[in-house]
Each structure stands twice: as C-alpha cells, then as structure tokens.
N, CA, C and O of each residue as an XYZ file, in Angstrom:
728
protein
N     -27.554    -10.388    -14.214
C     -26.859     -9.309    -14.825
C     -25.691     -9.954    -15.588
O     -24.966    -10.804    -15.071
N     -25.543     -9.489    -16.886
C     -24.559    -10.098    -17.792
C     -23.062     -9.655    -17.354
O     -22.896     -8.667    -16.638
N     -22.114    -10.349    -17.768
C     -20.747    -10.056    -17.477
C     -20.294     -8.743    -18.319
O     -19.476     -7.979    -17.808
N     -20.787     -8.500    -19.515
C     -20.565     -7.258    -20.207
C     -21.112     -6.079    -19.507
O     -20.458     -5.036    -19.521
N     -22.282     -6.142    -18.879
C     -22.875     -5.081    -18.162
C     -22.171     -4.794    -16.933
O     -22.055     -3.619    -16.583
N     -21.656     -5.794    -16.193
C     -20.876     -5.648    -14.960
C     -19.483     -5.080    -15.377
O     -18.974     -4.234    -14.641
N     -18.877     -5.453    -16.421
C     -17.630     -4.808    -16.851
C     -17.786     -3.380    -17.251
O     -16.858     -2.595    -17.054
N     -18.849     -3.015    -17.774
C     -19.164     -1.699    -18.314
C     -19.329     -0.852    -17.097
O     -18.748      0.233    -17.075
N     -20.009     -1.201    -16.150
C     -20.166     -0.513    -14.912
C     -18.929     -0.256    -14.032
O     -18.798      0.742    -13.323
N     -18.102     -1.182    -14.139
C     -16.735     -1.175    -13.376
C     -15.922     -0.179    -14.246
O     -15.243      0.656    -13.649
N     -15.929     -0.189    -15.384
C     -15.203      0.776    -16.229
C     -15.604      2.231    -16.012
O     -14.799      3.159    -15.935
N     -16.936      2.338    -15.920
C     -17.610      3.663    -15.626
C     -17.090      4.187    -14.266
O     -16.596      5.308    -14.146
N     -17.232      3.305    -13.247
C     -16.805      3.708    -11.918
C     -15.357      4.101    -11.886
O     -14.967      5.107    -11.294
N     -14.563      3.270    -12.546
C     -13.052      3.636    -12.621
C     -12.789      4.866    -13.222
O     -11.899      5.574    -12.749
N     -13.489      5.260    -14.283
C     -13.279      6.427    -15.055
C     -13.772      7.561    -14.201
O     -13.117      8.599    -14.293
N     -14.755      7.558    -13.425
C     -15.281      8.461    -12.465
C     -14.199      8.741    -11.414
O     -13.938      9.899    -11.089
N     -13.575      7.690    -10.888
C     -12.512      7.852     -9.933
C     -11.354      8.643    -10.466
O     -10.798      9.525     -9.811
N     -11.008      8.286    -11.702
C      -9.823      8.982    -12.456
C     -10.183     10.520    -12.627
O      -9.339     11.375    -12.357
N     -11.392     10.839    -13.061
C     -11.765     12.144    -13.254
C     -11.894     12.939    -11.812
O     -11.564     14.120    -11.712
N     -12.346     12.261    -10.841
C     -12.404     12.900     -9.518
C     -10.887     13.151     -8.911
O     -10.614     14.198     -8.323
N     -10.017     12.188     -9.092
C      -8.590     12.342     -8.776
C      -7.900     13.478     -9.457
O      -7.166     14.259     -8.852
N      -8.182     13.553    -10.850
C      -7.707     14.638    -11.613
C      -8.154     16.106    -11.105
O      -7.395     17.073    -11.033
N      -9.447     16.096    -10.785
C     -10.037     17.384    -10.334
C      -9.454     17.748     -9.028
O      -9.122     18.913     -8.810
N      -9.306     16.790     -8.121
C      -8.739     16.933     -6.809
C      -7.271     17.455     -6.940
O      -6.863     18.253     -6.097
N      -6.484     17.055     -7.923
C      -5.194     17.559     -8.146
C      -5.176     19.045     -8.375
O      -4.292     19.780     -7.933
N      -6.185     19.438     -9.080
C      -6.152     20.939     -9.511
C      -6.688     21.763     -8.285
O      -6.394     22.953     -8.174
N      -7.417     21.169     -7.438
C      -7.920     21.911     -6.212
C      -6.957     21.883     -5.058
O      -7.238     22.541     -4.057
N      -5.855     21.186     -5.107
C      -4.973     20.978     -3.968
C      -4.371     22.327     -3.591
O      -4.391     22.638     -2.400
N      -3.889     23.079     -4.399
C      -3.261     24.547     -3.987
C      -4.366     25.297     -3.311
O      -4.165     25.709     -2.169
N      -5.567     25.526     -3.930
C      -6.546     26.353     -3.073
C      -6.907     25.749     -1.774
O      -7.080     26.440     -0.770
N      -7.026     24.409     -1.789
C      -7.357     23.869     -0.488
C      -6.215     23.998      0.521
O      -6.406     24.208      1.719
N      -5.110     23.868     -0.002
C      -3.952     24.004      0.891
C      -3.875     25.432      1.458
O      -3.641     25.595      2.655
N      -4.067     26.468      0.625
C      -4.063     27.882      1.021
C      -5.173     27.953      2.123
O      -4.855     28.427      3.213
N      -6.317     27.562      1.939
C      -7.434     27.647      2.947
C      -7.069     27.002      4.170
O      -7.288     27.617      5.214
N      -6.542     25.847      4.218
C      -6.172     25.027      5.437
C      -5.087     25.833      6.157
O      -5.191     26.041      7.366
N      -4.052     26.291      5.452
C      -2.940     27.082      6.143
C      -3.479     28.291      6.816
O      -3.100     28.643      7.933
N      -4.438     28.966      6.060
C      -5.102     30.270      6.710
C      -5.903     29.800      7.936
O      -5.781     30.360      9.025
N      -6.669     28.826      7.744
C      -7.677     28.349      8.768
C      -6.840     27.927     10.127
O      -7.213     28.308     11.236
N      -5.708     27.127      9.940
C      -5.025     26.610     11.030
C      -3.727     27.441     11.432
O      -3.075     27.189     12.445
N      -3.448     28.370     10.610
C      -2.222     29.218     10.818
C      -0.877     28.408     10.629
O       0.096     28.583     11.362
N      -0.904     27.615      9.707
C       0.429     26.894      9.505
C       1.105     27.141      8.192
O       0.532     27.711      7.263
N       2.330     26.701      8.135
C       3.134     26.906      6.922
C       3.075     28.338      6.416
O       2.653     28.594      5.288
N       3.500     29.259      7.257
C       3.395     30.655      6.936
C       4.100     31.082      5.690
O       5.288     30.813      5.513
N       3.373     31.753      4.816
C       3.860     32.283      3.657
C       4.395     33.716      3.930
O       3.848     34.428      4.772
N       5.496     34.142      3.193
C       5.999     35.418      3.526
C       5.045     36.568      3.041
O       4.168     36.402      2.193
N       5.297     37.661      3.628
C       4.398     38.866      3.337
C       4.889     39.445      2.087
O       5.977     39.129      1.607
N       4.057     40.328      1.536
C       4.355     40.950      0.265
C       5.307     42.065      0.372
O       6.126     42.068      1.291
N       5.266     42.982     -0.466
C       6.286     44.115     -0.440
C       6.195     44.907      0.896
O       5.152     45.090      1.523
N       7.294     45.302      1.206
C       7.491     45.973      2.602
C       6.956     47.511      2.409
O       7.460     48.326      1.636
N       5.894     47.729      3.222
C       5.287     49.045      3.196
C       5.643     49.877      4.440
O       5.238     51.038      4.502
N       6.391     49.339      5.454
C       6.680     49.953      6.625
C       7.804     51.099      6.556
O       8.256     51.506      5.486
N       8.174     51.538      7.717
C       9.154     52.492      7.796
C      10.602     51.937      7.496
O      10.838     50.787      7.869
N      11.415     52.526      6.968
C      12.839     52.110      6.755
C      13.590     52.317      8.037
O      14.785     52.020      8.060
N      12.962     52.832      9.180
C      13.803     53.037     10.409
C      14.204     51.661     10.839
O      13.434     50.710     10.705
N      15.371     51.546     11.342
C      15.927     50.266     12.057
C      15.710     50.375     13.505
O      16.005     51.390     14.136
N      15.185     49.305     14.037
C      15.002     49.190     15.374
C      16.360     48.741     16.111
O      16.533     47.545     16.346
N      17.202     49.576     16.431
C      18.504     49.332     16.936
C      18.592     48.567     18.308
O      19.578     47.933     18.685
N      17.441     48.718     18.983
C      17.390     48.069     20.359
C      16.953     46.588     20.399
O      16.803     45.951     21.442
N      16.778     46.138     19.232
C      16.113     44.749     19.050
C      16.963     43.878     18.085
O      17.472     44.373     17.079
N      17.098     42.629     18.399
C      17.689     41.684     17.487
C      16.857     40.437     17.246
O      16.326     39.907     18.222
N      16.701     39.941     16.084
C      15.980     38.756     15.770
C      16.904     37.731     15.101
O      17.633     38.091     14.177
N      16.896     36.578     15.498
C      17.679     35.476     14.829
C      16.878     34.873     13.693
O      15.757     34.417     13.914
N      17.401     34.857     12.524
C      16.695     34.363     11.371
C      17.573     32.998     10.877
O      18.704     33.126     10.409
N      17.012     31.862     11.012
C      17.555     30.621     10.551
C      17.130     30.258      9.247
O      15.971     30.513      8.919
N      17.980     29.642      8.380
C      17.730     29.313      7.019
C      17.840     27.842      6.796
O      18.849     27.257      7.190
N      16.903     27.216      6.209
C      16.790     25.828      5.959
C      16.467     25.591      4.370
O      15.728     26.352      3.745
N      17.042     24.561      3.845
C      16.937     24.166      2.421
C      16.694     22.692      2.328
O      17.446     21.927      2.930
N      15.702     22.246      1.620
C      15.425     20.823      1.430
C      15.062     20.576      0.019
O      14.524     21.472     -0.631
N      15.322     19.414     -0.503
C      14.965     19.086     -1.849
C      13.733     18.220     -1.782
O      13.639     17.411     -0.859
N      12.748     18.330     -2.717
C      11.551     17.478     -2.803
C      12.132     16.124     -3.283
O      13.299     15.973     -3.642
N      11.225     15.200     -3.251
C      11.563     13.826     -3.606
C      11.934     13.877     -5.172
O      11.234     14.413     -6.031
N      13.104     13.252     -5.378
C      13.574     13.209     -6.833
C      14.419     14.464     -7.285
O      14.937     14.506     -8.401
N      14.519     15.362     -6.472
C      15.370     16.565     -6.851
C      16.898     16.225     -6.423
O      17.190     15.956     -5.258
N      17.764     16.259     -7.391
C      19.206     15.816     -7.119
C      20.118     16.983     -6.934
O      21.270     16.739     -6.576
N      19.754     18.222     -7.133
C      20.675     19.276     -6.864
C      21.102     19.355     -5.540
O      20.350     19.023     -4.624
N      22.372     19.812     -5.323
C      22.841     20.301     -4.061
C      22.319     21.723     -3.898
O      22.491     22.571     -4.773
N      21.668     21.968     -2.737
C      21.011     23.220     -2.500
C      21.064     23.532     -1.007
O      20.790     22.674     -0.167
N      21.454     24.884     -0.669
C      21.574     25.218      0.683
C      22.004     26.652      0.907
O      22.550     27.257     -0.014
N      21.790     27.229      2.074
C      22.288     28.586      2.349
C      23.657     28.596      2.619
O      24.176     27.565      3.048
N      24.440     29.783      2.402
C      25.774     29.925      2.701
C      26.054     30.017      4.263
O      27.142     29.715      4.755
N      25.012     30.445      4.956
C      25.060     30.632      6.445
C      23.843     29.940      6.960
O      22.794     29.981      6.319
N      23.943     29.310      8.084
C      22.810     28.634      8.790
C      21.890     29.778      9.423
O      20.677     29.581      9.496
N      22.393     30.843      9.833
C      21.520     31.849     10.444
C      22.181     33.278     10.391
O      23.387     33.453     10.222
N      21.331     34.195     10.541
C      21.837     35.685     10.772
C      21.034     36.283     11.938
O      19.889     35.944     12.238
N      21.726     37.149     12.513
C      21.114     38.037     13.598
C      20.831     39.287     12.984
O      21.793     39.873     12.487
N      19.566     39.885     12.907
C      19.078     40.964     12.187
C      18.476     41.911     13.171
O      18.130     41.553     14.297
N      18.359     43.136     12.715
C      17.579     44.252     13.391
C      16.295     44.500     12.602
O      16.340     44.683     11.385
N      15.256     44.508     13.226
C      14.015     44.759     12.560
C      13.966     46.203     11.825
O      14.277     47.231     12.425
N      13.575     46.189     10.558
C      13.593     47.364      9.802
C      14.860     47.503      8.871
O      14.860     48.316      7.948
N      15.849     46.755      9.115
C      17.148     46.649      8.320
C      16.951     45.755      7.066
O      16.249     44.744      7.097
N      17.553     46.146      6.058
C      17.609     45.282      4.933
C      18.625     44.332      5.020
O      19.731     44.777      5.325
N      18.511     42.982      4.802
C      19.576     41.972      4.961
C      19.615     41.185      3.742
O      18.696     41.277      2.929
N      20.721     40.330      3.531
C      20.967     39.503      2.417
C      21.565     38.222      2.890
O      22.432     38.211      3.763
N      21.082     37.083      2.289
C      21.690     35.732      2.472
C      21.724     35.100      1.183
O      20.789     35.232      0.393
N      22.857     34.347      0.897
C      23.014     33.657     -0.437
C      22.774     32.220     -0.256
O      23.213     31.545      0.675
N      22.023     31.799     -1.247
C      21.783     30.286     -1.286
C      22.529     29.884     -2.481
O      22.699     30.663     -3.419
N      23.032     28.545     -2.466
C      23.979     27.943     -3.473
C      23.120     26.777     -4.006
O      22.509     25.995     -3.278
N      23.141     26.743     -5.428
C      22.549     25.592     -6.093
C      23.427     24.994     -7.034
O      24.061     25.750     -7.770
N      23.585     23.667     -7.146
C      24.537     23.030     -8.053
C      23.799     21.815     -8.681
O      23.213     20.970     -8.005
N      23.884     21.804    -10.112
C      23.205     20.632    -10.893
C      24.337     19.736    -11.194
O      25.205     20.053    -12.008
N      24.338     18.591    -10.532
C      25.390     17.586    -10.692
C      25.107     16.660    -11.790
O      25.895     15.738    -11.998
N      24.023     16.817    -12.542
C      23.640     15.877    -13.662
C      24.306     16.255    -14.945
O      25.048     17.234    -15.015
N      24.040     15.478    -15.957
C      24.601     15.727    -17.336
C      23.525     16.385    -18.270
O      23.677     16.387    -19.491
N      22.452     16.934    -17.667
C      21.484     17.533    -18.427
C      20.998     18.815    -17.851
O      21.115     18.991    -16.638
N      20.455     19.739    -18.619
C      19.867     21.076    -17.980
C      18.662     20.598    -17.204
O      17.983     19.615    -17.501
N      18.464     21.452    -16.117
C      17.362     21.095    -15.272
C      16.778     22.472    -14.791
O      17.520     23.431    -14.575
N      15.391     22.527    -14.632
C      14.750     23.704    -14.104
C      14.068     23.407    -12.761
O      13.420     22.381    -12.554
N      14.276     24.445    -11.810
C      13.817     24.169    -10.447
C      12.974     25.365    -10.031
O      13.159     26.464    -10.554
N      12.039     25.162     -9.084
C      11.321     26.156     -8.372
C      11.479     25.962     -6.904
O      11.325     24.843     -6.414
N      11.790     27.037     -6.155
C      11.792     27.065     -4.795
C      10.474     27.510     -4.199
O       9.867     28.450     -4.713
N       9.976     26.834     -3.069
C       8.968     27.316     -2.455
C       9.227     27.670     -0.963
O       9.639     26.809     -0.186
N       8.979     28.949     -0.572
C       9.365     29.383      0.736
C       8.364     29.066      1.764
O       7.233     28.743      1.399
N       8.688     29.131      3.114
C       7.832     28.972      4.149
C       8.480     29.734      5.351
O       9.696     29.662      5.526
N       7.727     30.419      6.128
C       8.274     30.956      7.298
C       7.639     30.611      8.652
O       6.415     30.695      8.756
N       8.373     30.234      9.673
C       7.835     29.802     10.835
C       8.493     30.547     11.994
O       9.682     30.849     11.885
N       7.821     30.862     13.081
C       6.439     30.589     13.394
C       5.501     31.296     12.334
O       5.836     32.343     11.779
N       4.388     30.697     12.110
C       3.450     31.161     11.155
C       2.910     32.693     11.494
O       2.560     33.485     10.618
N       2.903     32.938     12.739
C       2.331     34.298     12.980
C       3.419     35.369     12.676
O       3.086     36.553     12.613
N       4.627     35.012     12.497
C       5.673     35.876     11.925
C       5.817     36.132     10.530
O       6.460     37.076     10.070
N       5.197     35.259      9.858
C       5.251     35.259      8.326
C       4.753     36.479      7.750
O       5.268     36.872      6.703
N       3.814     37.137      8.290
C       3.321     38.555      7.848
C       4.324     39.675      8.046
O       4.241     40.757      7.466
N       5.219     39.364      8.851
C       6.273     40.452      9.191
C       7.686     40.138      8.566
O       8.717     40.715      8.913
N       7.615     39.175      7.623
C       8.905     38.840      6.920
C       8.710     39.287      5.432
O       7.790     38.792      4.781
N       9.505     40.160      4.910
C       9.253     40.638      3.621
C      10.575     40.392      2.771
O      11.669     40.830      3.127
N      10.376     39.667      1.640
C      11.445     39.430      0.655
C      11.324     40.531     -0.408
O      10.327     40.644     -1.121
N      12.427     41.361     -0.476
C      12.404     42.246     -1.604
C      13.174     41.780     -2.890
O      13.026     42.358     -3.967
N      14.012     40.693     -2.716
C      14.601     39.945     -3.822
C      14.703     38.595     -3.469
O      15.169     38.306     -2.366
N      14.278     37.595     -4.368
C      14.391     36.187     -4.117
C      14.481     35.365     -5.269
O      13.788     35.666     -6.241
N      15.290     34.291     -5.319
C      15.387     33.319     -6.423
C      14.047     32.601     -6.388
O      13.774     31.918     -7.375
N      13.196     32.660     -5.413
C      11.958     31.974     -5.467
C      10.869     32.568     -6.270
O       9.802     31.995     -6.491
N      11.223     33.867     -6.740
C      10.263     34.559     -7.550
C      10.184     33.981     -8.970
O       9.160     34.063     -9.649
N      11.327     33.386     -9.391
C      11.425     32.875    -10.818
C      11.903     31.466    -10.725
O      12.371     31.003     -9.686
N      11.767     30.746    -11.918
C      12.291     29.496    -12.091
C      13.789     29.577    -12.308
O      14.276     30.488    -12.976
N      14.536     28.606    -11.734
C      16.064     28.508    -11.935
C      16.361     27.395    -12.960
O      15.915     26.251    -12.871
N      17.125     27.827    -13.896
C      17.625     26.844    -14.955
C      19.044     26.709    -14.773
O      19.745     27.719    -14.837
N      19.599     25.468    -14.532
C      21.008     25.284    -14.429
C      21.448     24.353    -15.422
O      20.744     23.370    -15.651
N      22.555     24.538    -16.062
C      23.107     23.804    -17.043
C      23.902     22.550    -16.376
O      24.313     22.632    -15.219
N      24.079     21.493    -17.096
C      24.899     20.395    -16.345
C      26.254     20.922    -15.661
O      27.066     21.617    -16.272
N      26.394     20.552    -14.442
C      27.548     20.916    -13.644
C      27.511     22.391    -13.162
O      28.442     22.793    -12.463
N      26.538     23.184    -13.477
C      26.582     24.585    -13.134
C      26.202     24.853    -11.659
O      25.285     24.265    -11.085
N      26.953     25.750    -11.128
C      26.761     26.211     -9.752
C      26.377     27.666     -9.705
O      26.985     28.441    -10.443
N      25.410     28.121     -8.894
C      25.043     29.441     -8.923
C      24.810     29.902     -7.456
O      24.370     29.118     -6.615
N      25.131     31.259     -7.159
C      24.708     31.755     -5.905
C      23.462     32.613     -6.166
O      23.352     33.304     -7.179
N      22.541     32.537     -5.222
C      21.213     33.108     -5.471
C      20.850     33.995     -4.205
O      20.645     33.474     -3.108
N      20.787     35.276     -4.406
C      20.447     36.112     -3.236
C      19.017     36.084     -2.713
O      18.069     35.880     -3.471
N      18.879     36.285     -1.444
C      17.673     36.605     -0.837
C      17.759     37.900     -0.019
O      18.430     37.957      1.011
N      17.081     38.910     -0.493
C      17.120     40.171      0.335
C      15.784     40.235      1.109
O      14.722     39.932      0.565
N      15.869     40.630      2.371
C      14.706     40.613      3.152
C      14.706     41.606      4.273
O      15.774     42.015      4.729
N      13.534     42.016      4.742
C      13.333     42.876      5.882
C      12.357     42.260      6.838
O      11.233     41.871      6.520
N      12.925     42.198      8.134
C      11.965     41.720      9.197
C      11.399     43.044      9.692
O      12.133     43.927     10.136
N      10.016     43.164      9.599
C       9.241     44.262      9.976
C       9.426     44.681     11.436
O       9.483     43.875     12.364
N       9.518     46.049     11.566
C       9.664     46.503     12.884
C       8.418     46.207     13.865
O       8.494     46.304     15.090
N       7.346     45.860     13.209
C       5.987     45.560     13.996
C       5.980     44.067     14.362
O       4.958     43.604     14.870
N       6.983     43.326     14.153
C       7.127     41.861     14.450
C       6.796     41.839     16.029
O       7.377     42.579     16.822
N       5.835     40.944     16.389
C       5.552     40.802     17.813
C       6.719     40.599     18.687
O       7.617     39.833     18.337
N       6.765     41.287     19.887
C       7.956     41.289     20.685
C       8.404     39.945     21.155
O       9.581     39.702     21.420
N       7.406     39.054     21.255
C       7.752     37.690     21.787
C       8.450     36.762     20.724
O       8.924     35.679     21.067
N       8.497     37.194     19.481
C       9.112     36.503     18.522
C      10.543     36.917     18.424
O      10.812     38.070     18.084
N      11.442     36.082     18.689
C      12.945     36.414     18.637
C      13.705     35.623     17.742
O      14.913     35.784     17.566
N      12.923     34.664     17.104
C      13.616     33.625     16.192
C      12.636     33.299     15.107
O      11.472     32.998     15.370
N      13.125     33.362     13.842
C      12.369     32.989     12.732
C      13.162     31.971     11.965
O      14.384     31.862     12.067
N      12.376     31.202     11.160
C      13.035     30.247     10.346
C      12.516     30.470      8.786
O      11.310     30.429      8.545
N      13.340     30.672      7.902
C      12.950     30.778      6.473
C      13.475     29.429      5.813
O      14.664     29.115      5.750
N      12.489     28.737      5.366
C      12.794     27.366      4.759
C      12.313     27.280      3.342
O      11.214     27.715      2.998
N      13.140     26.725      2.555
C      12.860     26.551      1.107
C      12.819     25.128      0.721
O      13.722     24.411      1.152
N      11.898     24.612     -0.032
C      11.904     23.328     -0.627
C      12.050     23.589     -2.146
O      11.399     24.459     -2.724
N      12.910     22.813     -2.730
C      13.359     22.944     -4.157
C      12.748     21.735     -4.890
O      12.941     20.564     -4.563
N      11.975     22.162     -5.937
C      11.195     21.157     -6.792
C      11.784     21.105     -8.171
O      12.124     22.134     -8.755
N      11.908     19.874     -8.706
C      12.416     19.670    -10.037
C      11.190     19.805    -10.965
O      10.329     18.926    -10.942
N      11.083     20.829    -11.746
C      10.020     21.039    -12.721
C      10.437     21.011    -14.148
O       9.801     21.648    -14.987
N      11.440     20.327    -14.445
C      12.042     20.239    -15.744
C      11.008     19.639    -16.638
O      10.818     20.146    -17.744
N      10.285     18.541    -16.223
C       9.361     17.867    -17.117
C       8.101     18.824    -17.428
O       7.425     18.601    -18.432
N       7.803     19.839    -16.601
C       6.684     20.667    -16.835
C       6.987     21.845    -17.823
O       6.120     22.651    -18.160
N       8.372     21.886    -18.292
C       8.729     22.934    -19.183
C       8.297     22.461    -20.626
O       8.309     21.286    -20.995
N       7.906     23.565    -21.401
C       7.598     23.197    -22.840
C       8.856     22.875    -23.576
O       9.911     23.435    -23.276
N       8.770     21.933    -24.591
C       9.938     21.584    -25.253
C      10.574     22.790    -26.057
O       9.889     23.689    -26.546
N      11.837     22.727    -26.137
C      12.561     23.768    -26.833
C      12.441     23.533    -28.407
O      12.696     22.414    -28.854
N      12.094     24.470    -29.170
C      11.991     24.345    -30.646
C      13.418     24.309    -31.110
O      14.275     25.024    -30.591
N      13.659     23.507    -32.053
C      14.946     23.291    -32.790
C      14.867     23.671    -34.243
O      14.002     23.148    -34.945
N      15.655     24.488    -34.706
C      15.579     24.825    -36.110
C      16.339     23.758    -36.923
O      17.445     23.333    -36.593
N      15.673     23.373    -37.982
C      16.306     22.333    -38.802
C      17.549     23.012    -39.579
O      17.582     24.236    -39.707
N      18.493     22.247    -40.056
C      19.521     22.842    -40.790
C      20.443     22.022    -41.476
O      21.356     22.530    -42.127
C-alpha cells in the first residue's frame, strides 16, 4: 500500500471522527433529557402553575438557593438570601444579583435545576431571569427576581428543596451587532 493511499485513509477516518463529534454535540441536549428522565436526576422545574391558589398554612418547606458559574464565566452571581421557608400554595420571591466586572458587554443564560428530582414537578416558576438571556454592560449590576410556588401536592416527605442555577457566558453565540457607517 502506498504512502499516499495510507494518508488518504487516515484523513478520511479523521474527517469521519470530526463529523461524528459534531453530530454528537447536537444530540447532547436530547440525550441529556432522556437520561435525566430515565434516572430521575437533575430535576427541571415544572411548567405553569395549574393548582389551587389556596395556601397550606399547616405546612412549611425550606427552599435553598444556589448559584454557580460555568467554566469561563466571570460574573459575580448569587441569591440575596441562602434560603426561604415557604408555605405550599403561596407565591414567593427571591432576588438574584449579577455583576459584570469586565470592560465589555456580556450575555448570559442561567439554567435551573431542582433537587430532589421528585420535587421538581411541584416547583413552579411564574417569573424567572432564566426565561431570557441577560445582557449586562461593563460594570453593570442587576437584581433579578424569581417568583415561584411550591405546589400543595408536594409529597409530604419532602421538606427541603434546592433551586440551583448555573450561569453560562453565551456572548460569543450572539449575532454581531450591525453598525451604521457615518
């Protein structure tokens, strides 16, 4: 076998690996969703609250708040309080604070998770900064509310929930801003 043929086969195999890796990257989110559902991990919060607005005055649930930055995210980001004690059925609010310490505008997206995962279906956000991308100018600090309801149907053995956010820098994924010449 000639050296040129050997090199051509190596290049074809390497290109096949690159294409497979690219395709796998697109499939990661659906695969992740299926794995989370199958194993009951990394609970996603429930959709719009459809339950009764009656508050269960006899019960209290402790909701803890966590915030982390993904690798490379430089913003300061966290909740104003580490936890709240809430009553199922009541509307609650917690503020998260974000600060862009850089000298350039940045765009971020927060991804939520609720644990234990069996409680995720009973945690309803009615307003959340995670619903949209957040753009902060250099040195800008903002307070971002999360309004939520812990469903009255939350299993009785769940007395503590954790709402965690991971903040990702998505600035590079944003389309370039058009500039008008002048």
